[in-house]
Steps between C-alpha positions, in 0.01 A plus 500: 500500500852582373626173645220310326579663166870416537412136572277489193775649284755248630252217435443621142874529436551148636237366261672667205834346597358157585312240299229623265152511657354379171449126441780329313433260216627145558722525192693774683632255758498159333785333317507326164275606215276710722786707637626577152187699431620765743839519334591747230708223339203268442536494122874435495480241777213331319694484173805339661312262732248414230770440241689260726179324594379481142826354373505226763132418460514485119800267491320258732155504344553580131480139370138479620424830324656362182292182514183695578552726199577207270179323600293816451644551152448136401156557348209260494513126538561293189773415255658841536533477877867464592483425873276264694570665834754650738734200520494453123585868447794486742628172356484612137659837578796343680538233231507746210662808660667374816424594861560870439232491232262544794663838559443638151379859538634536856710803408185694411362462851836576659524825305149595609508387863642819650246750356218250548569457872571868553175612338291235673617552857555872461148556367339280765677663793440851364127443449469312827659785694243742358204276581570385857280633779617659827589153634701412191244246378337441163144379457450213250395730216804726535729202536374359172530840335863542610588159356310579180695824455828314549404245236383756245819706536709185477319389184537830318858589587672161519306178452340552158820553298689242705232232468445570129866445421518195729204328332640575153836352603337180625271484198795550267658183635191306395564581135707278270765771457536723810614852407576666833864459605472702819301765684611811310509320166145375554371840611662657194320260265166550677523880484618493138211279387219622725610842621485618860160338545671167435636507855181648641236248394230373732507805727130472590506135615833568672348788697207276592732217598747705705230717653302198619821319596628768733156592632448139608855440623544815705147469637553141615852567628406812697186335637689192619776710656243710686332181619835363623580821687163493672471878514857552628674701225836473677498119477735367233406220263766225463635462149384137479147616578534779242598237245200283586267799471664588168435151363133527599476843337663365185261206477201731539621717213554201270147369534369853471659601172641207301251564213636854473855361495413265212353784292801719578739226388313446171490876431877529551602192299636500147153406370328789677412652161224242448303663782333835438488586870506344846125442473542332162768279655258395774229419245730300272655299782153425643364386160801303377648358820224508759471674839762280669762650267489809721650293782789357302825504694322545835697232685850613392395861554368414847832350604699790359280776641476355850878466515543837328283698741633320807862567402428857393340608826753316718813626327370848425392554860836371626701735280280796587557434870874484437497821297300682765763407760809599302346764273282752692 
């Protein structure tokens, strides 16, 4: 009996020294974004990796964002309509303001890219880690919820002020006498004339847009990656495949919430005061411009978003893998 007890004690001690008998979540052993969730440096890593990714992505895709916003602000068809389409908008912009006219307002997005990426990925990974089951998996409802939380946090803490200022900058260039000489000068004028709420307009449609954006994107991305892995959580997904999945996720989000994006843009423009609320904006646009006005700028937005999401997931995941190797 004494020998049996000693063997049991040695076995128990061995278990305490060895691997945990409890099931490990996949994010405890994976690399890339998933592995970062187990790291205490998730927020800081996310800020740096997201900032680098955001800067690269914005510089590549911003002209399509500029064109999309111009078309959405162009109003209804008729004598007052300035552009006939995408090509006409690009041509006129380059002719009157030069090639870099397509980059007007870029500084606003660059200044906001770091907190935007940090909040988005940090919130998603934090919520995801709390919702995974014993096998490290999320059911469809929880996957959507995690993406929704990421989008809502992103909208409140980063996107709303950044997008409001960006739209006002672009809209300012449409006037006969542009007033904004730069980012800080423009923000100063906006705050002086409209107060703090001047850089926080359209928060409701922005929350709806970003919430639906990230819910759709993360849901599609995570679902496609799970499908590719075929149940093997240790299987890595090549970056080219990640990019392709990102483009699909981006396209899905565009068709899912372009009407929200149009309302958000109108509510953040310099003529936002003519709308009493987001609902009033919807009603006025529907009555004066027709239902198709809610899909203005879809094509340029589709190109930008697909490229945006593909680049974001590819580069972000690559930097997170690098950080996890050199920065425990």
